[in-house]
N, C-alpha and C positions, 0 to 999 in steps of 0.2 A: 679763315675769316677775311673781312674786307680791309684789315689794317687799322680800322678805326675802333673796332670792338676789341675788348680785351677780356681774357678769361683768367681766372684764378681758381684755386681749389674750391673756394667758398663763394664765388661771385662771377657774374657775367656783367660787364659794364658795356652799355650800348651808348653810342653817341646821340646827342640830341638831333632831331631831324632825320633819323634813319627812315628811309622810304619803306612803305608798307610791304612792297614786294620783297625787299631784302630781309625785313623783320620776319615775314612769313617763311621765307626760305631757310633762315637761320633756325626757326622753330622746328621745321621738318627735319633738319640735320640733327638737332639736339634730340628729337624723339627717336630717330634711327639709332643714335649712339646709346641712348638709355635702354631702348628695347633690345638692341644687340648685346648690351652688357649682360642682360639676364641669361641669354644663350651662352655667352662666353664664360660667365661664372659657372653655369651648370656644366659645361664641357670641361672646364678647368678642374672642377671637383671630381668629375668622373675619371679624368685622367689621373689625378692624384691618388684617388682611391685604388685604381688598378696598378699604377706604377710605384707608388710609395705607400703601401698599406700601413706600414708601421710609423709613418712620419706625417701623413697629410693632416691628421687631426691637430698635431702640434703646429703645423704651418697655419692652419685655420685659426688657431688660438692666437697666433701672432698678428693676425689681421684684425680689422675692426668689424668684420662681417658677422652678422647673426647666423649662427650655425643652422638653425631650423630653416631660415630663409634660403640659405645656400643648398640645404638638402632638398628643398622644394624645387629650386632651380634645376638641380641635378636630376631630380625625379622627372620633371617635364622634359629636359634635354635627353634623358635616357629613353624616353618613350618615342622620340622622334629622331631618327637618323637624319643627319644634315640634308640628305637628298629628299627627305619628306617634309622638310620645313617650308612653309609658305612665306615667301618674301613680302607678299602683299598683306599679310596678316600679322598681328602683334604676337609677342610671346604669350600675352594673356589669353588671346584666342586659343592658342595651343594648349595652355593650361586648362582651359574649360573642358577640353575633350581628352586630356591625357589619360584619364582613367578608363577610357573606353577601349574596346578591341580596335586594332589598326584599321579595319575596314570601316567601322563607324566613325573613327577619327577622320579618315579621309573624306567620307561622305559629308560630315558636318562642316569640315573646313572648306570643302568645295562649295557648299551652300552659302557659307559666310562670304567666300570670295565673290561668287556670282551676285549675291544680294548686297554686297558691300556693307555687311553688317558690322556694327560695333561689337565689342566684346559683350556689352550688356545685351544687345539684341540677340547675339548667339546664345547666351545663357537663357534668355527668355524663350527662345525657340526650342531649345533642348528641354527646358522644364515643361513647356506646353506639350511637347511630344511625349514626355514621360507620363504626364497626367493622363493623356489620352490612352496610353498603353496600360497604365495602372487601372483605369476605369474599365477597360476592356478585359483585362486579365484578372481583375480582383486583386486586392492587396491585403496584406496581413500586418498586424501590429506586433512589433518586437520592442520589448522594454528591457532596459538594463540599468544597473546602478554602477556609477564610477566615482572614484574619489575626485574631489574638486580640482586637485593639482593636475590630474590627468586630463580632465575636461578643459581646463585653461590651456594646457599644452596643445591639445587637439584643436581648440578654437584658434590659437595663434597660427598653427600650421595651415588650417583652412583659409584663414584671412590672407596668409602669405601668398596663396595661389588664387585668391579672389573668389573663394567658394564659401557658401554657408556651411555651418558645422555638420548638419545632417547630410547634405550633399557630399561633403568631403568624406564622411564616415562611410557612406554607401560606396563611393568610388574606391576607397581603400580596401573595403571588403571585396568588391568586385575584382580588383586587381589581385588580391591574395587568392581568390578563387580561380582566377585564370592561370596562375602559376604555382600549382601545388607542389611541383617538383622542387622549386626553389626553397620551400619551407623546410624540407628535409635535408637540404644540401648544406 
């Protein structure tokens, strides 16, 4: 910081008369920290799950983190080896494509980089692409009944990664279908 700004756990105090350029620079730095934190938390959980399988849930309980949110961070982080993560795109960009096969992930992330798309624009483009594909291939209706508690839990998980409920359900089913060996293991 510039010595005039102060940070506390619950506040950022900025001096009066802070120049626009400094204020903008500070905002970009804060965004990088916030966005990086999602990756870091995901990687932290993956590490804990693999190195401390009997203790990581207890460690999580001792933090103030929402378990489902952390699981979603870990899910996205696990889908992207650090070498495949795009510095120019946010964690949320990656979350939008995490349920896709790796080749499709890379294609959509490349498009987002080239087009300088926001996460919302990436989502819009993916949905438009799926609509076109569904119209060309025909689609079928699947109905199912679930207890309200499960639906609420699914809705929270979808929201945590910035997806609508139906889109999240389809991504989870696609992911499960891609890795059938994991289900038996």
